[in-house]
BAPA-123334 format. One record per atom (N, C-alpha, C, O): z, y, x. Coordinates in steps of 0.02 Angstrom, whole numbers, plus 50000, padded with zeros to 5 digits. Layout:
<nodes>
ZYX...
</nodes>
This chain:
<nodes>
522044934049356521964938149292522114936649243521914930849232522474939549188522664937549122522254940649077522234946749086521884938249026521404938648985521854938548918522204933748901521784945648874522204945548827521604942848754521044945148742521914938148722521234936048671521304941148616521834944148606520734942148577520584947148520520874943148470520704937348461521384946348430521814942848390521594946848318521394952648313521674942048268521644945048201522454948548184523004945848190522264955048162523004957648142523454954248086523204951248038524144955048097524504951548042524954957748003525184962948027524974955847952525354960247902525924957347885526004952047855526394961947908527164958547909527754962347883527744968447893528184960247858528814965747841529214966847908529104963347958529594971047906529894974847965530564976747941530574980347891531124975047968531824976847944531834983247948531634986347997532114986047890532284992747880531774998047869531905004047874531024994847849530554998247822530354996447760530244990547745530315000847723529984999947651529414996747637529324992247595528885000147687528224996647683527974991247722528224989947777527504987947698527134982047750526774985247808526394990147802526904982347863526544985147940525774982547923525654976547915525354986747919524664986547923524474984048004524324988348044524514977448022524424975748093525134975248133525684976948111525004972548193525744972648238525974979948243526584980448250525694984848242525914991848269525864996748210526015002648217525604993848145525574997548103524935002548101524965007548064524415001448136523995006948158523275002448154522765004348182523324996848118522514994448126521934998648087521354997948104522125003148035521535007048010521345010748059520735011648066521885014148112521655018448172521105015848214520595018648234521345008948224520985004348282520185004748255519725006148294520095003248182519445003048150519135009448147518525009648147519445014548145519055022748170518885022948233518335025448247519255020748278519145021448346518475016748358518035018848395518425010948329517845006348349517155010048312516615010048341517245012648258516785017248220516605022548260515995023348267516965026348286516885033048322516575031348392516195035448418516755024348428516475023648502515795019948494515315022148526515695014048449515175010648454514435013448408514375013048347513955016048453513385018848417513045014648368512775017148318513065008048380512665003948346513355002848267513145003748209513875001448276514175000048223514275007148184514315007248122514295011748214514415017948180513715020348133513805023548081513035018548154512435020248132512485014048071512245015848017512715008148074512575004848018513095005647964512905005347906513815006647979514225008647926514085014547900514135014647839513875020747932513705025547901513145025647856513145028847803512615021947880512025020247842512065017047771511785018847719512525011247782512775008147721513085011847671512875011147614513555015747684513835020047635513395025047599513595028247550512725025647627512275031347617511865027347557511785029847502511625020747574511345017647549511655015747474511315014947423512445015047479512835013947411512885020247375513035020147315512795025347404513015031747364512325033147343512305035647287511745032347372511195032947336511065041347326511235045447368510755042947268510645048447241511255052047195511235057047159511745047547209512535049947148512365046647096511835043647087512885047247054512835045046984512595050046927512715056046921512225045746889511945049846827512035045246771512165039246781511965048146704512075044646652511455039946634510885041846619511705032946637511005027046618510615028746567510005028546575510855030446514510505032546454510225038446447510485043246476509745039346415509465047446416509465051746354509175057046342509975047046309510165051646233510575055946257510835055346312510675061046217511095067346223511825064846229512225066046274511895061146173512725058046181513065055546249513645056346268512475051746283512835049146356512745053946403513155053246448512375058346411512275063446443512975068746438513255071146487513145069846375513755073546364514375070846395514795073646430514325064946373515105060646387515015059546474515545058946505514395059446510514615059046592514655064746604515025065246653514445070646584514685077246609515235079846596515425084846627515625076946544516445076046536516695074946579517025079046612516575066246599516935062646645516855067246723517305067746764516245069846727516075072346794516605077246801517005076746848516655082046759516945088746753517605087446750517865091646786518085083546726518705082546698518995076946753519485078346788518695071246756519045064946793518965066846877519435066346916518425068546894518205070746965518085078146998517825080147050518355080946948518305089346953517655092146973517615096947010517125088946946516405091446971516125089447033515655092647057516395083847065516225080947126516215074747126516535071547168515815071247073515835063247062515335060747124515455055347151514775064947144514345063247198514835061447273514935056047301515075068147291515575068547344516085062147342516165057947387516405062547283516945056747290516625048547296516875043947328516105048447262515655040647270515605039647345515885035147376515225044347371515145044747459515725041947480515775036047494516195046247484516775045847514517205038947514517455036247563517245036747441517445029647429517035024847448517315019447460516355025247455515905021047493516145019547566516315014047589516135025547598516285026147669516895021447690516915017747739517305022447648518055018647657517945012247638518195007947673517635010547590517505002947575517064999247638517164993347650516645002547670516265000347715516695000047778516574995347817517075003547789517535005547855518145000147843518244995647884518425000847800519124998047795518994991647737519414987247735518484991347699518494985847643519044987047589519364982547560519104994747579519524996947525519605004147517519455007147568519765007247475519785014647463520305016847417520555012447381520515022947412520955025447365520855032847326520495036947354521125034247271521185040647247521935041947217522405038747195521765048747229522645050947205522395054047137521955058247129522735051347098522685052447026523305057846998523915057447005522855063146963523345069246945523235069046868522675069046842523935068646828523835068246764523625075446743523835080246776523205076146687523015084146657523545085546598523905081246574523525091746581523895093346512523735088846449524145086046414522885088946442522735087146403522875078246374522805075646319523075075946431523275068946422522835065146471522995059246475522265067146512521865063146555522005063446622522585064046640521475063046670521575062846728521155065446775520585065146753521165068246838520915071346883520905066846943521475065546963520365063746980520455061147037520185063747096519605065747098520605064047151520345066047224520405060347262520835056047252519875060147316519995056347374520605056447424520775061947447520885051447440521405052047484521305047747536521145041947524521405050347613521235044947665521625037747669522235037247678521165031947660521375026047660521805025347720522355023047704521735026647787521975024747844522605027647843522995025247885522845032447804523455035847801523925031447736524475033547721523735027447712524175024147662524485017147673524155012647698524985016647656525385010047668525715006547592525905010247546525755000447587526014997847528526634994747537526734992347593527094994247493527594990547492527474981747474526904980247455527914977147480527674970547465527404969147401526884965947400527674970947347527454968347270526824974947248526464974647198526814980447297526144983947290526274989147224525844991147184526874990347224527104993947172527165002047193527065006647153527335002647251527395009747296526885011247342526785006647382526525016347349526295017847409526395023947428526535028947395526295023147502526795027247561526185032247594525695028847612526125038447605525785040347634526115044047692526685046147691525665044747746525945048447822525325049547841524845045847832525375057647885524815059247922524875056947990524445058748031525385052948007525425049748084525965043448077526575043948084525555036948061525975030848061526405028748135526875024848142526065032848183526415031748263527045034148272527435032748318527145038248219527945041048234528545036448216528505032148173528945037248240529655032348216530015035348173530375031748138530025041548163530305045848107529805049748064529395053748085529935047547996529405047147936529695052347884530075049947843529605058047880529805062447838529305068547819528865070047859529375072047762528945077147745528685082047794528095083247802529165084747825529295090247882528815087247943528345090547965528925082247961528705078748022528035076648037527695077848086527885072447973527295068547960527005068647892526565064547877527225073247847526895075147782527075068147742526685066047700527605065247757527705057847720527995058047653528535060847642527565054647600527695055447538527575047847504527165043447519528115048247451527935039347412527735043447347527935048947328527265038847320526895038147275526905032047227526855026547255526945031947163526985025247125526155022047130525705025547153526055016447112525405013347114525095016447025525445017046975524565017347030524225020746960524365015946913524325009846923524545018746855524645015846787524375020046737524615025646730523885018046699523595022846652524085025646613524055031546598524645020846588525015020446536525625026746559525955029246513525725028646624526195032046650525945038546675525725038246732525935044746644525735051146654526065055546711526305061146702526055052046773526335054046837525855054246890525335051046881525945058046955525365058346993525455051547037526025049547047524915048147061524945042647078524535040747123524235045347152524395033647144523795032247200523425025547167523745020347155522845026147155522525019447139522165018547204521755022047234522535011347220522395008947296522105003747275522415000247236521355001747296520784996547288520674993947371520524996947422520824987447357520594983347418520234977747398520464974247353519554975947430519294969947404519744963447429520194963847472519574958147399519804951547403519524947547460518934945747462520004946147507519884942347573520334937547577520914939147586520144929547569520744925947588521104926447656520724926847704521704926547668522054927347728522684923747731522964922247678522914922447778523704921547780524114926047794523984930847831524724924947762525214929447755525264933647696525154931647639525484940647714525704943247636525004945747633524604947147678524974945947567524244948447530524444954847497524654956047440524294958947552524464967547544523884971547555523704975547512523554970847615523004973647642522464968347641522514962647617521874971247674521234966847678521034967847736521324971947771520484964147759520214965147821519444966747810519134964547761519174970447854518394974147853517904966647842518134961147855517334967547820516784962347809516534960047876516304954647894516644965347908516334964047983516784960948039516554960448095517354958948026517964957648067517704951648113517994950648166517214948148095517154942648144516674944648191516514940448234516354951448192515924954248238516324958948289516064960048344516944961748273517374965848312517374965448379517174970348410517634958948417517364958948492516744962048524516684965248576516334960348481515504962948500515474970148497515164973348539515814973348442515864981348427516284983448493516064988048527516814980748510517154981948574516744981848625516704987348653516374977048650515924975548698515264982048703514994983548757515124984548647514674988748641514874996048664514494999548697515494998048644515575003848669515975003348744516055008148782516174996748756516434996448836515894995748882515944998348937515364992548867514784993648905514545000548915514345002148971514545004748868514375011748870514795015848919514595019948960515405014148906515965017148931516005014749026516285018449066515765009749041515665006649103515235009349141515305009449202514725011849108513935014449131514175023549150514015026649201514485025549106514585032049117515045033749159514985038749194515705028649161516095029449220515835027449295516025029849348515455023649285515135022149351514845027749383515015029649439514365030749343514045038649354514535041249370514515042549430515045042949342515465049349353516005047849422516305052649446516095041449448516455040149493516015039449565516245041649618515455036649560515035037349612515135029949628514715028649671515445025249616515575017949641515315013249585515555013449528514835009049602514655002749563515234998249575515574997849626515274994049501515894990249490516004984949545515514982949576516484982949556516804978249608516654980949685516234977749717516914985549708516874986349770517484985649818517934989849816517504980649859518014979849905518054983749954517554983949990518704988449975518804990550035519294988250078519884987750059519084986550140519474982050180519684985750241519274987150286520534987850245520674991950298521024988750345521544986150326520834988050413520934983550469521694986050510521824984150567522044989550479522534992450508523244990750503523664995150511523394984850490523994981850480524104983750402523814988150371524694978250371524834977050310525494981950280526074980650297525364986650242525784989950228526414986850185526354980750182526974989250151527484986050115527214986350044526824990950032527374981849995527014981249943526974988049909526464990549886527644991149909527674999349892527235003349910526855006449873527265003449970526745006550004525765006949982525375011649972525714999249982525014997649969524965000449890524385001649873525435001549842525485004149769525305011549778524845014149748525735014749823525655021649819524875024949838524615029949812524555020049899524055020949926523425019449873522905022749877523495014349826523045012349776523135017849719522595019849697523505019849700523565024849646523465031349668523365035449623523455033549731523105040149765522405038349757522025042149727522165032449782521485032949792520995032549728520435034949721521415028349677521015028249604521135035449582520605037549559521595039849580521795045449546521225050349579521115055349545520835049649641520355053149661519835051249654519445055849641519565045449656519055042749664518745037149600518145035749592519325034449560519135029949509518985031849446518645028349409519245037849430519175041449351519565038049300519595031949304519845041049254520225038949193520255032449171520785029449159519595029549162519545022749130519415018549188519195012949173519495019749254519355014649320518685009149305518685003149318518185012649278517615009749275517415008149343517805010849382516955004649373516625001349424517305001649489517335005249539517684997449470518394996549500518384995449571517914992149594518754997449603518894997249674519434992949693519974994249668519374987749737519714982749758520024984449837519634983749884520764986949852520864987649922521294983449948521824981849920521064980950011521234975250038521554978050105521194981850138522244976350133522484978550185522614972250245523034968050229522344971450300522444967350337522524969050406522314974550425522844964150454522804966450530522424966150570522344960350588522044970350603521564969250651521564974950715521854980250715521194972550763521164977450822520864984050800521124989450815520174983150754519784986950737520144992250674520424989950625520074999250688520315002750632519825005550575520015008650526519315004250587518775006750532518765002350472518624996450481518895004450416518725000650364518164997650334517745001950318518004992250320517354988450296517334989650219517814988650181516814991650202516664993050135516174988050097515614988050123516224984750054515624978750036515574979849962516044981649927514914978749942514804980149861514654971849857514254968949894515124967949797515214961349769514834960149712514864954849681514374966149693514074963949611513564959149618513244959049670513454955149572512824950649594512174954149581512064958949543511804951249616510974954349635510554955049572510124959449570510654951049523510364950649455510714954449397510614952949339511084959249414511584962049364511204965849304511434966449247510654968149324510284972549280510174966949218510284967949158509984962249240509714955649189510154952449143510014949949089510774952749175511334950449150511664956349101512064954949057511494961749112511684968149072511204967949023511414969948968510654966149024510124966048958510154959548923509954959648865510314955548940510554949348911511094949548866511084946848810511704953748894512294954348860512324960648790512654960948738511834964648818511654970348777511354967548698511604969548646510894963748700510364959248663510784955248629510614954048571511324952648649511814947948619512204950848583512374948548528512504957948613513114960748565512654963848505512874963448448512044966948516511684969748454511594962648406511964962548357511304958848412511144952148370511804950948338511774951048277512484949748369513034948248337513304954348297513654952648249513244960048306513444965748267513024964948197513324965348143512384963848200511894963348144512074958848102512074959948041512284951648133512564946448097513214947248064513284944748009513644950148089514244953048067514244958148014514694959247973513734960948020513664966247952513184965147897512994968847851513014958547915512594954147863511854959247851511614960147795511574961847908510914964347924510324960247907510104956047947510074961047853509464957747846508794960247891508404956047912508674966847902508194969747945508524976947980508664982247952508584975048047508674982748091508374988248079508614993648096507774987648045507334993948042507574997947977507255002947961508064996247944508334999247879508865004447913509155009047885508905002447983509505007948009509235010348077509585011248127508625011148073508225013948121508205011248193508155014848242508235004048196508234999848255507724996248241507714993448186507154995648290506634991048306506584987148338506444988848396506654979348324506644973948364506074969448370505584969848335506164965348413505554961848449505254958548382505664956348341504574957948369504354953748319504164959148253503684958148216504504963548249504464967648185503864973148199503834977148245503434972148149502834978248145503094984148139502934988548180503574985648082503864991348059503434995848000503525001647981502924990847981502464994347926502824996647868503414995047859502515000347829502795001647773502914996847723503424997647690502504991247708502594986447668503194982447686503594981347640503324980047748503834978647785504604980547774505104977247761504484986847783505224990447772505364989947690505914987847672504854992047639504954990847567505254984747553505714984547512505014978147591505214972847588506014970347604506454966847578505944973447651506714972547677507184977147655507764975347666507114983047626507624986147575507664982947521508224982047498507084980447485507324977347408507804971247427508214969347386507724968347489508124961947491508884963247514509354959647497508944969147556509644971347578509824974247505510314971547479509514978847470509884979847409510014976047356510384978047311509654968647354509854962947309510344959547339510744957547296510524957947401511004953647444511704958247459512264955747460511564964747471512244967047488512304974547445512834975447416511934978347440512084985847427512274985547346512744989247327511954981647300512034980947226512774979447228513154984047210513094972647251513694971847248514224976247270514734976847235514164978747313514494985447336514624991147280515154993147257514044992747269514014998447213514384995347151514794998347117514154988547140514664986347074515414986747076515744987947025515704985647144516414987047149516684994847144517224996647120516234998447170516435005247158516415008247079516795012047049515885005147062515765007046983516275004146937516455007046886516534997646958517004996046913517764999346914518144999246865517915002046975518565006046974518375013246940518755015146896517845017046957517605022546929517665021946840517465026546805
</nodes>
């Protein structure tokens, strides 16, 4: 068996393309979205973090009339009256990708209106002066008719033209310094484990097979081509699309024509799963810098879950994580 190593994506130049590839297949943001959609633990943490960051929205810090008027002008002109929605969307992108983007539209009065734009659909050139938009980066042909492809200049407050304000958090990395990695990149293998565990069990139920079943046919050995055909037909009927609860077919020559079916799962498989699930949960918490799982609706051993404990946990998480993420968003706004 050949096992593929979980690799950190590489940002690279590709001949004939004006944009830098965001990962080997230029689809790394899509991979992050897949993790977000399929892992229950990861989804809950990222969503909750973005809600903590957005809080109750933005308000004028001072209570005097002048500051309130200034904030109302900012909200009505710069964000088209949707500052809280914009702040939440950018916060979600920041937690998912470690970056976010705003589509900047100049106004006739000399100001700007900002709109959220999907960070996963954007790519940059090497010197980060041009931003490229596509609704589907998996397509080889990129044009406005096929994929909605467009080019935008990077935002410059002195140049009154439609542009993209593309923000990415700093992170030391090898190679081209164009994109960034998510903060939770160290626990991505465990996030994959989380949804693969669920996928394994749901497909076992669908297929009616427990993992690792051996079926031995004692009626001669077909040719390799015939074996592949038999295996393909068997799996298409019994093994399901994701082939969880894998079945091994063995062909051998014997007088007996009756197939022998064996289950080779370890007897303590339930204990192994319990240990793996706890390990996955702990590593995901660590990768996300979670100070207390209670803040995300998850109670662990040794935690009482009282009101005081919850308040203290929130204050700690607010100081060590949320404040710095809010500062990043506010600095751009």
